[in-house]
GUFITI-516359 format. One line per 2 residues: number of its first residue (from 1); their letters; for each residue z, x, y of C-alpha. Coordinates in nm, 2 decimals. Each point is the difference from the previous one (the first is absolute). Layout:
<nodes>
NUM = A = Z,X,Y ~ ... $
</nodes>
This chain:
<nodes>
1 = MN = 5.08,2.72,1.69 ~ 0.01,0.27,0.27 $
3 = KV = -0.23,0.24,-0.18 ~ -0.35,0.14,0.07 $
5 = VF = -0.27,-0.22,-0.14 ~ -0.38,0.07,0.03 $
7 = YS = -0.18,-0.33,-0.02 ~ -0.35,0.10,0.12 $
9 = KE = -0.19,0.20,0.26 ~ -0.03,-0.30,0.22 $
11 = DL = 0.36,-0.11,-0.02 ~ 0.17,-0.03,0.34 $
13 = SA = 0.34,0.12,-0.12 ~ -0.11,0.36,-0.04 $
15 = GQ = 0.19,0.12,0.32 ~ 0.33,-0.16,-0.12 $
17 = NL = -0.04,0.15,-0.35 ~ -0.09,0.34,0.13 $
19 = SI = 0.31,0.00,0.23 ~ 0.22,-0.05,-0.32 $
21 = AE = -0.21,0.27,-0.18 ~ 0.06,0.25,0.28 $
23 = NI = 0.37,0.01,-0.07 ~ -0.07,0.05,-0.38 $
25 = LD = -0.25,0.28,0.07 ~ 0.25,0.18,0.22 $
27 = TL = 0.24,0.04,-0.30 ~ -0.25,0.00,-0.28 $
29 = DS = 0.04,0.37,-0.09 ~ 0.37,-0.04,-0.07 $
31 = RT = -0.01,-0.32,-0.20 ~ 0.00,-0.07,-0.38 $
33 = FS = -0.14,-0.31,-0.16 ~ 0.13,-0.20,-0.29 $
35 = NI = -0.02,-0.35,0.14 ~ -0.34,-0.16,-0.09 $
37 = NE = -0.03,-0.18,0.33 ~ 0.05,0.32,0.20 $
39 = II = -0.26,0.16,-0.21 ~ -0.25,-0.28,0.06 $
41 = EI = 0.08,0.00,0.37 ~ -0.12,0.37,0.02 $
43 = YN = -0.32,-0.12,-0.16 ~ -0.04,-0.26,0.27 $
45 = IK = 0.05,0.25,0.27 ~ -0.26,0.22,-0.16 $
47 = LF = -0.25,-0.29,0.01 ~ 0.03,-0.01,0.38 $
49 = FD = -0.09,0.37,0.02 ~ -0.28,-0.04,-0.26 $
51 = NE = -0.15,-0.26,0.23 ~ 0.05,0.22,0.31 $
53 = IY = 0.24,-0.25,0.16 ~ 0.25,0.17,0.22 $
55 = LL = 0.24,-0.09,0.28 ~ -0.17,0.02,0.34 $
57 = KW = 0.30,0.19,0.15 ~ -0.05,0.29,-0.25 $
59 = TE = -0.16,0.31,0.14 ~ -0.27,0.17,-0.20 $
61 = TE = 0.25,0.26,-0.12 ~ 0.25,-0.26,-0.11 $
63 = TE = -0.26,-0.19,-0.19 ~ -0.11,0.32,-0.18 $
65 = NY = 0.36,0.08,-0.09 ~ 0.08,-0.35,-0.13 $
67 = SQ = -0.33,0.01,-0.20 ~ 0.10,0.32,-0.17 $
69 = KI = 0.36,-0.13,-0.06 ~ -0.13,-0.31,-0.18 $
71 = KN = -0.25,0.20,-0.20 ~ 0.27,0.24,-0.12 $
73 = GW = 0.26,-0.27,-0.04 ~ -0.23,-0.22,-0.21 $
75 = KV = -0.03,0.28,-0.26 ~ 0.37,0.00,-0.05 $
77 = VL = 0.03,-0.38,0.00 ~ -0.29,-0.03,-0.24 $
79 = KS = 0.21,0.18,-0.27 ~ 0.29,-0.23,0.07 $
81 = FI = -0.23,-0.31,-0.06 ~ -0.13,0.14,-0.32 $
83 = DW = 0.36,0.08,-0.12 ~ 0.11,-0.36,0.09 $
85 = VT = -0.29,-0.17,-0.19 ~ 0.04,0.24,-0.30 $
87 = EN = 0.38,-0.07,-0.02 ~ 0.00,-0.38,0.08 $
89 = GL = -0.34,-0.14,-0.09 ~ 0.01,-0.35,0.13 $
91 = SK = 0.37,-0.07,-0.09 ~ 0.10,0.04,0.37 $
93 = FH = -0.31,-0.15,0.16 ~ 0.23,-0.27,0.15 $
95 = LI = 0.16,0.26,0.23 ~ -0.33,0.05,0.18 $
97 = EF = -0.01,-0.19,0.33 ~ -0.26,-0.28,0.03 $
99 = DY = -0.22,0.18,0.26 ~ -0.01,0.31,-0.22 $
101 = TK = -0.10,-0.14,-0.34 ~ -0.37,0.01,0.09 $
103 = HF = 0.03,0.37,0.10 ~ 0.19,0.07,-0.32 $
105 = WD = -0.31,-0.11,-0.20 ~ -0.23,0.20,0.24 $
107 = IV = 0.19,0.32,-0.08 ~ 0.01,-0.08,-0.38 $
109 = ER = -0.38,-0.05,0.01 ~ -0.07,0.32,0.19 $
111 = LK = 0.22,0.21,-0.23 ~ -0.11,-0.18,-0.31 $
113 = LY = 0.36,-0.06,-0.09 ~ -0.08,-0.33,-0.16 $
115 = KQ = -0.04,0.19,-0.32 ~ 0.37,0.06,0.00 $
117 = ID = 0.09,-0.37,0.03 ~ 0.08,-0.19,-0.31 $
119 = KT = -0.24,-0.29,-0.05 ~ 0.27,-0.23,-0.12 $
121 = DF = 0.20,0.06,0.31 ~ -0.31,-0.05,0.21 $
123 = KK = -0.06,-0.34,-0.16 ~ 0.36,-0.11,0.06 $
125 = LI = -0.03,0.10,0.36 ~ -0.32,-0.18,0.09 $
127 = FK = 0.13,-0.32,-0.17 ~ 0.30,-0.01,0.23 $
129 = ER = 0.01,-0.30,0.23 ~ -0.03,0.18,0.33 $
131 = FF = -0.24,0.28,-0.10 ~ -0.31,0.02,0.21 $
133 = IN = -0.28,0.11,-0.24 ~ -0.26,0.05,0.28 $
135 = EI = 0.17,0.33,0.07 ~ -0.09,0.11,-0.35 $
137 = LH = -0.36,-0.13,0.03 ~ -0.07,0.23,0.29 $
139 = QK = 0.03,0.30,-0.24 ~ -0.32,0.04,-0.20 $
141 = NL = 0.12,0.25,-0.26 ~ 0.34,-0.16,-0.04 $
143 = VQ = -0.17,-0.34,-0.07 ~ -0.22,0.15,-0.27 $
145 = FF = 0.30,0.18,-0.16 ~ 0.20,-0.32,-0.02 $
147 = KT = -0.30,-0.22,-0.07 ~ 0.15,-0.18,-0.30 $
149 = EI = 0.32,-0.09,0.19 ~ -0.18,-0.12,0.31 $
151 = KE = -0.24,-0.21,-0.21 ~ 0.30,-0.17,-0.17 $
153 = YF = 0.15,-0.06,0.35 ~ -0.31,-0.19,0.11 $
155 = LE = -0.01,-0.20,-0.31 ~ 0.37,-0.10,0.00 $
157 = KK = 0.06,-0.04,0.37 ~ -0.18,-0.32,0.09 $
159 = NS = 0.01,0.06,0.38 ~ -0.17,0.34,-0.06 $
161 = AE = -0.33,-0.18,0.04 ~ 0.06,-0.01,0.37 $
163 = IL = -0.03,0.38,0.01 ~ -0.34,-0.02,-0.16 $
165 = LS = -0.12,-0.28,0.22 ~ 0.13,0.17,0.32 $
167 = HF = -0.18,0.32,-0.09 ~ -0.33,-0.13,-0.14 $
169 = EQ = -0.05,-0.33,0.18 ~ 0.21,-0.02,0.32 $
171 = EH = -0.14,0.11,0.34 ~ 0.26,0.19,0.19 $
173 = LT = 0.02,0.04,0.38 ~ 0.09,0.37,-0.03 $
175 = KQ = -0.12,0.27,-0.23 ~ 0.20,0.00,-0.32 $
177 = AE = 0.11,0.31,-0.20 ~ -0.20,0.04,-0.32 $
179 = LY = 0.15,-0.15,-0.32 ~ -0.08,0.13,-0.35 $
181 = FP = 0.02,-0.21,-0.32 ~ -0.01,0.11,-0.36 $
183 = KS = -0.34,0.00,-0.16 ~ 0.16,-0.21,-0.28 $
185 = LT = 0.01,-0.29,0.25 ~ -0.35,-0.12,-0.12 $
187 = DD = -0.17,-0.31,0.13 ~ 0.13,-0.19,-0.29 $
189 = IK = 0.36,0.11,0.07 ~ -0.03,-0.08,0.37 $
191 = EL = -0.12,-0.35,-0.10 ~ 0.31,-0.04,-0.22 $
193 = II = 0.22,0.11,0.29 ~ -0.17,-0.25,0.23 $
195 = LN = 0.04,-0.28,-0.26 ~ 0.37,0.09,-0.04 $
197 = YL = 0.04,-0.04,0.38 ~ -0.16,-0.34,0.00 $
199 = DY = 0.27,-0.11,-0.24 ~ 0.27,0.15,0.22 $
201 = EQ = 0.22,-0.26,0.15 ~ 0.03,0.20,0.33 $
203 = AN = -0.37,0.07,0.04 ~ -0.09,0.04,0.37 $
205 = IN = -0.27,-0.24,0.12 ~ -0.16,0.29,0.21 $
207 = YV = -0.04,0.22,-0.31 ~ -0.12,-0.30,-0.20 $
209 = RL = -0.28,-0.05,0.26 ~ -0.09,0.36,-0.03 $
211 = IV = -0.06,-0.05,-0.37 ~ -0.23,-0.29,0.07 $
213 = KS = -0.20,0.22,0.24 ~ 0.02,0.32,-0.21 $
215 = RN = -0.30,0.22,-0.04 ~ 0.12,0.35,-0.06 $
217 = IK = 0.23,-0.10,-0.29 ~ -0.24,-0.14,-0.26 $
219 = LL = 0.13,-0.34,-0.11 ~ -0.14,-0.27,-0.21 $
221 = DK = -0.11,-0.33,0.18 ~ 0.26,-0.17,-0.22 $
223 = TK = 0.28,0.21,0.15 ~ -0.12,-0.06,0.36 $
225 = LK = -0.02,-0.37,-0.06 ~ 0.36,0.00,-0.13 $
227 = AK = 0.10,0.19,0.32 ~ -0.19,-0.26,0.21 $
229 = KL = 0.19,-0.29,-0.16 ~ 0.33,0.18,0.05 $
231 = SE = -0.09,0.08,0.36 ~ -0.07,-0.37,0.07 $
233 = KL = 0.33,-0.10,-0.17 ~ 0.20,0.25,0.20 $
235 = NE = -0.17,-0.10,0.32 ~ 0.08,-0.37,-0.06 $
237 = EI = 0.36,0.09,-0.06 ~ 0.02,0.18,0.33 $
239 = FT = -0.10,-0.30,0.20 ~ 0.19,-0.24,-0.22 $
241 = KG = 0.32,0.19,0.08 ~ -0.09,0.01,0.37 $
243 = SG = -0.01,0.38,0.02 ~ -0.35,0.02,0.14 $
245 = WK = -0.13,-0.12,0.33 ~ -0.29,-0.23,0.09 $
247 = NT = -0.24,-0.01,0.29 ~ -0.21,-0.32,0.04 $
249 = IE = -0.31,-0.08,0.20 ~ -0.08,-0.34,0.14 $
251 = LS = -0.36,-0.05,0.11 ~ -0.16,-0.31,0.15 $
253 = IS = -0.29,-0.13,0.20 ~ 0.10,-0.22,0.30 $
255 = KD = -0.23,-0.28,0.13 ~ 0.17,0.00,0.35 $
257 = QI = 0.05,0.37,0.05 ~ -0.20,0.16,0.29 $
259 = EP = 0.09,0.36,-0.06 ~ -0.21,0.17,-0.27 $
261 = KI = 0.32,0.13,-0.17 ~ 0.37,-0.05,0.03 $
263 = FS = 0.25,0.22,-0.18 ~ 0.37,-0.05,-0.04 $
265 = SK = 0.27,0.11,-0.24 ~ 0.32,-0.15,-0.13 $
267 = EN = 0.25,0.20,-0.22 ~ -0.23,0.13,-0.28 $
269 = KS = -0.29,-0.24,0.07 ~ -0.31,0.10,0.20 $
271 = IY = -0.18,-0.30,0.14 ~ -0.37,0.00,0.10 $
273 = SY = -0.19,-0.29,0.15 ~ -0.37,0.00,0.09 $
275 = SE = -0.20,-0.24,0.22 ~ -0.23,-0.24,-0.19 $
277 = KI = -0.19,-0.05,0.32 ~ -0.09,0.37,0.01 $
279 = LI = -0.08,0.02,-0.37 ~ -0.24,-0.30,0.00 $
281 = SD = -0.16,0.07,0.34 ~ -0.27,0.21,-0.15 $
283 = FS = -0.12,0.02,-0.36 ~ -0.26,0.27,0.05 $
285 = PE = 0.03,0.28,-0.27 ~ 0.06,0.26,0.28 $
287 = TI = 0.30,-0.20,0.14 ~ 0.15,-0.06,-0.34 $
289 = MG = -0.02,0.37,-0.08 ~ 0.14,0.07,0.34 $
291 = NF = 0.30,-0.23,-0.06 ~ 0.08,0.20,-0.32 $
293 = AA = -0.04,0.33,0.18 ~ 0.18,-0.08,0.33 $
295 = LF = 0.21,-0.32,-0.01 ~ 0.13,0.08,-0.35 $
297 = EF = 0.00,0.37,0.07 ~ -0.17,0.11,-0.32 $
299 = VD = -0.13,0.30,0.19 ~ 0.14,0.18,0.31 $
301 = QY = -0.16,0.07,0.33 ~ -0.17,0.31,-0.15 $
303 = GC = -0.18,-0.19,-0.28 ~ 0.25,0.13,-0.27 $
305 = IN = 0.15,-0.22,-0.26 ~ 0.35,-0.10,0.12 $
307 = LV = 0.13,-0.09,-0.35 ~ 0.02,0.35,-0.14 $
309 = TK = 0.32,0.20,-0.06 ~ 0.12,0.19,0.31 $
311 = NY = 0.27,0.26,-0.04 ~ 0.17,-0.08,0.33 $
313 = EI = 0.04,-0.36,-0.12 ~ 0.21,0.11,-0.30 $
315 = DT = 0.37,-0.01,0.07 ~ 0.17,0.34,-0.05 $
317 = FE = 0.27,-0.17,-0.21 ~ -0.26,-0.17,-0.21 $
319 = NV = -0.19,0.33,-0.05 ~ 0.32,0.17,-0.12 $
321 = IS = 0.12,-0.27,-0.24 ~ -0.33,-0.09,-0.15 $
323 = TK = -0.08,0.13,-0.34 ~ -0.38,0.05,0.03 $
325 = SK = -0.24,0.09,-0.27 ~ -0.23,0.30,0.06 $
327 = NE = -0.29,-0.22,-0.10 ~ 0.07,-0.33,0.18 $
329 = YF = -0.10,-0.15,0.33 ~ 0.32,-0.01,0.19 $
331 = IS = 0.07,-0.36,0.10 ~ 0.25,0.02,0.28 $
333 = ST = 0.18,-0.31,0.13 ~ -0.24,0.01,0.31 $
335 = FH = -0.31,0.03,-0.22 ~ 0.12,-0.29,-0.21 $
337 = FK = 0.07,-0.21,0.31 ~ -0.35,0.08,0.14 $
339 = NM = -0.16,-0.07,-0.33 ~ 0.17,-0.34,-0.03 $
341 = LS = -0.07,-0.10,0.36 ~ -0.37,0.10,-0.03 $
343 = QM = -0.04,-0.20,-0.32 ~ 0.16,-0.30,0.16 $
345 = QF = -0.22,0.03,0.31 ~ -0.31,0.03,-0.23 $
347 = EV = 0.10,-0.31,-0.21 ~ 0.10,-0.22,0.30 $
349 = YT = -0.32,0.08,0.20 ~ -0.24,-0.03,-0.29 $
351 = HL = 0.17,-0.33,-0.09 ~ -0.07,-0.12,0.35 $
353 = LK = -0.36,0.12,-0.01 ~ -0.05,-0.18,-0.34 $
355 = SK = 0.12,-0.32,0.15 ~ -0.30,0.04,0.24 $
357 = NI = -0.23,0.07,-0.29 ~ -0.01,0.37,0.09 $
359 = YI = 0.06,0.26,-0.28 ~ 0.09,0.36,0.06 $
361 = EN = -0.25,0.11,-0.27 ~ -0.28,-0.16,0.20 $
363 = VL = 0.13,0.16,0.32 ~ -0.01,0.35,-0.16 $
365 = GQ = -0.34,-0.08,-0.14 ~ -0.14,-0.09,0.35 $
367 = II = 0.15,0.31,0.16 ~ -0.14,0.24,-0.26 $
369 = NT = -0.33,-0.17,-0.09 ~ -0.10,-0.12,0.35 $
371 = LI = 0.20,0.11,0.30 ~ 0.00,0.38,-0.08 $
373 = KA = -0.37,-0.01,0.00 ~ -0.01,-0.20,0.33 $
375 = DF = 0.26,0.21,0.18 ~ -0.08,0.35,-0.12 $
377 = KI = -0.37,-0.03,-0.10 ~ 0.08,0.11,-0.36 $
379 = DG = -0.20,-0.15,-0.29 ~ 0.13,-0.02,-0.35 $
381 = FK = 0.37,-0.08,-0.01 ~ 0.03,-0.27,-0.27 $
383 = II = 0.28,-0.16,-0.20 ~ 0.01,-0.30,-0.23 $
385 = IP = 0.28,-0.24,0.06 ~ 0.14,-0.24,-0.26 $
387 = NQ = -0.05,-0.38,0.04 ~ 0.30,-0.23,0.03 $
389 = QS = -0.07,-0.16,-0.33 ~ 0.07,0.32,-0.19 $
391 = TI = 0.34,0.05,-0.17 ~ 0.25,0.25,0.16 $
393 = LE = -0.07,0.24,-0.29 ~ -0.37,-0.02,0.06 $
395 = KI = 0.05,0.05,0.38 ~ 0.21,0.31,-0.06 $
397 = RM = -0.25,0.15,-0.24 ~ -0.27,-0.05,0.26 $
399 = VA = 0.19,0.12,0.31 ~ 0.15,0.32,-0.16 $
401 = PE = -0.34,0.16,-0.07 ~ -0.14,-0.12,0.33 $
403 = IE = 0.27,0.19,0.19 ~ -0.11,0.32,-0.18 $
405 = SL = -0.37,-0.09,0.07 ~ 0.07,-0.04,0.37 $
407 = LR = 0.17,0.34,0.01 ~ -0.29,0.16,-0.19 $
409 = QF = -0.24,-0.15,0.24 ~ 0.19,0.14,0.30 $
411 = NS = 0.03,0.34,-0.17 ~ -0.38,0.00,-0.06 $
413 = YT = -0.06,-0.09,0.36 ~ 0.21,0.29,0.13 $
415 = EE = -0.16,0.25,-0.24 ~ -0.36,-0.12,0.00 $
417 = GH = -0.04,-0.17,0.34 ~ -0.09,-0.32,-0.18 $
419 = ID = 0.12,-0.19,-0.30 ~ -0.17,0.12,-0.31 $
421 = FE = 0.06,-0.27,-0.27 ~ -0.21,0.19,-0.26 $
423 = LI = 0.22,0.30,0.04 ~ 0.32,-0.21,-0.01 $
425 = QF = -0.11,-0.17,-0.32 ~ -0.10,0.33,-0.16 $
427 = ST = 0.32,0.18,0.09 ~ 0.27,0.02,-0.27 $
429 = SQ = 0.25,0.20,0.20 ~ 0.33,-0.15,0.08 $
431 = LH = 0.06,-0.11,0.35 ~ 0.31,0.15,0.16 $
433 = IG = 0.12,-0.21,0.30 ~ 0.15,0.30,0.17 $
435 = EI = -0.33,0.19,0.00 ~ -0.21,-0.27,0.17 $
437 = KS = -0.12,0.16,0.33 ~ 0.00,-0.14,0.35 $
439 = LV = -0.32,-0.02,0.20 ~ 0.17,0.20,0.27 $
441 = NR = 0.14,0.35,0.00 ~ 0.36,0.07,0.08 $
443 = KY = 0.10,-0.35,-0.08 ~ 0.36,0.05,-0.08 $
445 = VY = 0.24,0.28,0.11 ~ 0.32,0.11,-0.18 $
447 = VD = 0.28,0.25,0.04 ~ -0.09,0.33,-0.15 $
449 = NI = 0.29,0.22,0.10 ~ 0.37,-0.01,-0.07 $
451 = EI = 0.08,0.08,0.36 ~ -0.18,-0.32,0.11 $
453 = TR = 0.23,-0.20,-0.23 ~ 0.30,0.18,0.15 $
455 = AI = -0.12,-0.08,0.35 ~ -0.05,-0.37,-0.09 $
457 = NC = 0.35,-0.01,-0.14 ~ 0.14,0.18,0.31 $
459 = FF = -0.14,-0.26,0.23 ~ 0.01,-0.32,-0.19 $
461 = SN = 0.25,0.02,-0.29 ~ 0.32,-0.20,0.03 $
463 = SS = 0.18,0.33,-0.09 ~ -0.17,0.17,0.30 $
465 = VL = 0.26,-0.12,0.25 ~ 0.19,0.26,0.20 $
467 = YS = 0.36,0.06,-0.07 ~ 0.08,0.13,0.35 $
469 = EP = 0.18,-0.21,0.26 ~ -0.09,-0.22,0.17 $
471 = YI = -0.30,-0.08,-0.22 ~ 0.16,-0.04,-0.34 $
473 = GK = -0.06,-0.35,-0.15 ~ -0.19,-0.14,0.30 $
475 = YK = -0.36,0.00,-0.13 ~ -0.17,-0.05,-0.33 $
477 = NL = -0.18,0.33,0.02 ~ -0.08,0.30,0.21 $
479 = FL = -0.33,-0.13,0.15 ~ 0.18,-0.31,0.14 $
481 = LL = 0.27,0.22,0.15 ~ -0.25,0.24,0.17 $
483 = ST = -0.20,-0.29,0.12 ~ 0.30,-0.17,0.16 $
485 = EN = 0.24,0.27,0.13 ~ 0.00,0.34,0.16 $
487 = VV = 0.13,0.23,-0.28 ~ 0.14,0.33,0.13 $
489 = YN = -0.07,0.27,-0.24 ~ 0.31,0.21,0.08 $
491 = TL = 0.23,-0.29,-0.09 ~ -0.12,-0.02,-0.36 $
493 = LD = 0.21,0.11,-0.30 ~ -0.15,0.28,-0.22 $
495 = ID = -0.07,-0.25,-0.28 ~ -0.22,-0.20,0.24 $
497 = RQ = -0.17,0.31,0.15 ~ -0.14,0.10,-0.34 $
499 = KI = -0.23,-0.30,-0.01 ~ -0.07,0.02,0.38 $
501 = DF = -0.09,0.36,-0.02 ~ -0.24,-0.07,-0.29 $
503 = LI = -0.18,-0.26,0.21 ~ -0.01,0.23,0.30 $
505 = ER = -0.15,0.28,-0.21 ~ -0.27,-0.24,-0.13 $
507 = EY = -0.07,-0.11,0.36 ~ 0.10,-0.36,-0.04 $
509 = LF = 0.27,0.04,0.26 ~ 0.08,0.23,0.30 $
511 = IN = 0.30,0.06,0.23 ~ -0.08,-0.07,0.36 $
513 = EQ = 0.14,0.18,0.31 ~ 0.30,-0.24,0.00 $
515 = NI = 0.08,0.10,-0.36 ~ -0.11,-0.35,-0.12 $
517 = LK = -0.19,-0.05,-0.33 ~ -0.34,-0.15,0.04 $
519 = IK = -0.29,-0.09,-0.23 ~ -0.27,0.26,0.05 $
521 = NL = -0.29,-0.17,-0.19 ~ 0.03,-0.38,-0.01 $
523 = NK = -0.33,-0.03,-0.20 ~ 0.14,0.22,-0.27 $
525 = VY = 0.32,-0.20,-0.02 ~ -0.20,-0.33,0.00 $
527 = IL = -0.19,0.14,-0.31 ~ 0.33,0.07,-0.17 $
529 = AI = 0.12,-0.35,0.07 ~ -0.31,-0.15,-0.17 $
531 = LR = 0.05,0.22,-0.30 ~ 0.37,-0.09,-0.02 $
533 = NH = -0.08,-0.38,0.01 ~ -0.32,-0.01,-0.20 $
535 = EV = -0.01,0.34,-0.19 ~ -0.37,0.01,0.09 $
537 = IS = -0.22,-0.01,0.31 ~ -0.33,-0.19,0.01 $
539 = YW = -0.18,0.26,0.21 ~ -0.27,-0.22,0.16 $
541 = YQ = 0.25,-0.26,0.12 ~ 0.16,0.26,0.23 $
543 = PK = -0.11,0.07,0.36 ~ -0.20,0.32,0.08 $
545 = DI = 0.29,0.21,0.13 ~ 0.20,-0.08,-0.32 $
547 = RD = -0.29,0.08,-0.22 ~ -0.04,0.34,0.19 $
549 = EI = 0.36,0.08,-0.07 ~ -0.04,-0.10,-0.36 $
551 = DL = -0.30,0.23,-0.03 ~ 0.22,0.29,0.13 $
553 = MI = 0.27,-0.08,-0.25 ~ -0.25,-0.01,-0.28 $
555 = KN = -0.14,0.34,0.11 ~ 0.34,0.16,-0.01 $
557 = KS = 0.07,-0.16,-0.34 ~ 0.28,-0.23,0.11 $
559 = LC = -0.20,-0.30,-0.10 ~ -0.28,-0.06,-0.26 $
561 = NE = -0.26,-0.28,-0.02 ~ -0.20,-0.19,-0.26 $
563 = HK = -0.31,-0.22,0.02 ~ 0.10,-0.26,-0.26 $
565 = LF = -0.03,-0.38,0.01 ~ 0.37,-0.04,-0.08 $
567 = TK = 0.31,0.18,0.11 ~ 0.21,0.18,-0.26 $
569 = EE = 0.25,-0.28,-0.01 ~ -0.27,-0.27,-0.01 $
571 = NR = -0.15,0.18,-0.30 ~ 0.34,-0.01,-0.17 $
573 = YI = 0.05,-0.37,0.10 ~ -0.33,-0.12,-0.14 $
575 = NF = 0.04,0.21,-0.32 ~ 0.35,-0.16,-0.04 $
577 = HL = -0.16,-0.34,-0.01 ~ -0.33,0.07,-0.18 $
579 = NK = 0.03,0.30,-0.23 ~ 0.24,0.17,-0.24 $
581 = KF = 0.10,0.28,0.23 ~ 0.37,-0.09,0.00 $
583 = TN = 0.23,-0.10,-0.28 ~ 0.11,-0.30,0.20 $
585 = GL = -0.35,-0.08,0.13 ~ -0.15,-0.35,-0.04 $
587 = DL = -0.32,0.14,-0.15 ~ -0.18,-0.33,0.07 $
589 = RN = -0.35,0.14,-0.04 ~ 0.05,0.16,-0.34 $
591 = KY = 0.22,-0.25,-0.17 ~ -0.24,-0.29,0.07 $
593 = MH = -0.30,0.21,-0.11 ~ 0.17,0.11,-0.32 $
595 = GT = 0.16,-0.33,-0.09 ~ 0.36,0.11,0.04 $
597 = NS = 0.08,-0.25,0.27 ~ 0.26,-0.28,-0.02 $
599 = FS = -0.11,-0.33,-0.15 ~ 0.22,-0.19,0.25 $
601 = EE = -0.23,-0.19,0.24 ~ 0.28,0.02,0.26 $
603 = QQ = 0.00,0.38,-0.02 ~ -0.38,0.01,0.00 $
605 = EY = 0.00,-0.21,0.32 ~ 0.24,0.24,0.16 $
607 = DY = -0.20,0.30,-0.11 ~ -0.32,-0.16,0.14 $
609 = KI = 0.15,-0.04,0.34 ~ 0.11,0.36,0.00 $
611 = LL = -0.35,0.11,-0.09 ~ -0.15,-0.21,0.28 $
613 = KI = 0.25,0.16,0.25 ~ -0.11,0.35,-0.12 $
615 = FL = -0.36,-0.11,0.03 ~ 0.06,-0.12,0.35 $
617 = LI = 0.18,0.33,0.10 ~ -0.29,0.21,-0.14 $
619 = TL = -0.25,-0.21,0.19 ~ 0.20,0.05,0.32 $
621 = KI = 0.00,0.38,-0.06 ~ -0.37,0.00,-0.05 $
623 = ID = -0.07,-0.20,0.32 ~ 0.24,0.23,0.19 $
625 = DL = -0.19,0.30,-0.12 ~ -0.34,-0.15,0.10 $
627 = YI = 0.13,-0.09,0.34 ~ 0.13,0.35,0.07 $
629 = YS = -0.33,0.14,-0.12 ~ -0.21,-0.22,0.22 $
631 = AK = 0.22,0.05,0.30 ~ 0.08,0.37,-0.04 $
633 = RN = -0.26,0.14,0.23 ~ 0.13,-0.21,0.29 $
635 = WC = 0.36,0.13,-0.06 ~ -0.09,0.37,0.00 $
</nodes>
């Protein structure tokens, strides 16, 4: 199709399309229109002018002349469109080229020509095999006019449920055009459509999973359970047929190994080996917690939990193909791997400790009840730990509220300067994990400006490589290139200069006397690097010169800061495990408090170990905050 098509204001094909449009505009005054595709093509040209998109080579006079031509020409073409619809209805809809069908309905909607379309013909059209009904659903008035026919479509076409799920439940990477649905699609009708889909032989597992996690489409628990069973069945079929892929983790403790940790990989297997000599050399509570933090890397060098989701760890392909619910916690392959590894590390190490008659519950009890007071001179932190004779269910029902108790105690300490147990016991307000304050101001720093995100991408994204010779394909990103080679500005292609000019204007780069690109403010670029890899900066872990630069960036509203105990992603991570914030969350705290937990002892054992891991992570975060608070004056 060599015709003008307007896709969007951001589409990069505007120049090519306007070049074709230029030839049409030059002869527009002398043309007549009877071909429906030529008519719709003029509408597409008009859309470029409506959005003030012109060819750069046009002078101001040429732009004004062409604007007037399309304005006058459209009035003539408009009559031809009305005549075509009046004469043909939908009988010749098949003559409309694929890229123009959407625009056909746009014009019909604007002119309210849908009233001239026979409803029987409309129904026949939408039920055709290759008809794309989403183009109809973009038109609010048209949808209401044909509400009965569209309702019948959704009830009869089993795969139509995918449209509902995509619109109401799926999270999309880009902004989606609004869809409209007939008011006659009530909650009961939507449920029936979903049930029809669950009986559909070609049901897609990704959409079935959206049904399980649905929150915006009101579904009965019975329907969600049916979807859950179908999802498990389809998932099993995928692996039985060998159309999925598996990554495995092998973890061991070596009696002879000297190195603390050895990592190797083979095909799809990641192999971790830890030194028993290191792990049994010191059983003090501080060392045990330190092993979880550093050796097993539960937290990073800035005191932030390493196990959370990080955007840069999500593969671009995975991001594109994943059908994610708006209400779920996105479990990427990397997150799943980290979660499995951390759980294996936790289980193997606690098993080793148990063989030495040391229990992780007692370690946490010693840290919170005794060592916090000794190290930080704080009275009052108190938790009750279960004894080893208790059943797993009893242990869970004791530990879950103790986690909340610890958080309430810390929150009380930050707000009152001491732990007020009377106030804690009196309070009936819900505790929101994300609202628990830190003892220090400016604890965490985040991006607060779209230009900072752009700068991060320019320096560190895989797509930030230069396309100019001789640099193309040599480095993973722009920062590595600039750090390694002398890049001469004048040798760059225009496509590369756009991003370079942006970085020069924002004073990240400059051109020296030899016309070579150099980094102007290394501290600023260092800050971008941390944000790229961690998405957050733990302010007080940074040296004074970096903190000063951060202060300037906060002042000019490039960055923002919070004084919370947890980072934003840590808050999401903990809520995913403990509370019902996400449709796929484990909800360990609530389900054991309200008796909706599994009766399987094996599942309860697994849940208990996860609870203990979360308890340990929260304890590490509290200790980190106390250390920063006690050391802060020496760092300033």
